[in-house]
Residue, then its C-alpha position, 0 to 999 in steps of 0.5 A: m872829720r867823719k868820726n867827729l861828726y858821728l860823735i857830735i850826732t851821738l851826743f845830741s841824741l842823748v841830750s834829754c835828761y827828762t823822761y816820762q815816769v808813771k808814779k807808783p802808788a805807795d805800798t801800804t801792805i804790812d809784813n806779817k810773815p813769821g820769818s820777817k825781821k820784826n817777828a824774828g825774836v818773838v814767839n807767837n802762840a796764838p792761832t794764825q786765823t781767828n773766827n769772827i761772829t759769822g764764823e768765817p776765818q780772817n786772813p790778814n795776808l789777803p791782797q787789798t783792793p787797789v785804791p782808786i786813783n782820782v784823775q783830777e788830783k793827778l792832772t793839775p794845771n801846768k803839768n807836762v804829762r803823757i796820758d793814754v786816752d782810748g788807746k792813743t798816747y798824747k804828750v800834753i800840758v794840762d791847762r784846766w778842768e772844766s767840770d768833768s773834761l780836761v782841757t790841754h794842749p800838745v807840748h809843742n803846739p800851744k794853739k791847738i786845744l784838746k779836750f778829754h772826758k775824765n772817763q776816757i783817760n786811763s788813770e794807771r798810765i798817767a806819766e809825769k815828765r821828770f828829771s832822770q838822774p841816771i840818764a844825766d849821769i850817763i850823759t856826763v860820763v859820755v861827755y867826759a869821755g868825749i873830752g878825753v878823746l878830743i884832748y888825746s887826739l889833739i896831743r897826738 
C-alpha cells in the first residue's frame, strides 16, 4: 500500500505539461564562411575585404547589434507570463497597458492588481507559458509504465 501511495504522489508531481519559456529572437545572421555548403563549389577570386570611401575596411562577419525588444508588443492582454521586475520574478496574467504602465494580476489571485512601468521590466527575461511536448511525452511514458506495473501486480 505504501508503494502505491509513493507512486501516486510521484505521478501528481509530474502533472504539469506547461512551462515558462523565453522566446528567442530569430537568428538573422548570414553564413559567409568559405567552408560552408553554399560556397563549396564556387571559387571566389575577389578580396575578402573592400574599402569604402573613407578607406576603412568593411567586414560582413561583424556581430550585429541586437534589435531592441519592444516590451509592449511582447506583453499583450490575457497572456500568462513570467516577468523579471527589478530583480524579482512574478508569474502574472497581463490585463492591459495604461500608457507606459503594465497592469497585471498574479496567476492565482485575480483580485490583486500589480502595476509595473515598462522600464522596470527586463525585456530579455519575459517568459511565456507554453505547452512542453517533451514533458508530456515523459508523463505519458511514466503513466504507461505505472499501468503496466499495476497490471503485473494484479496478475501476480
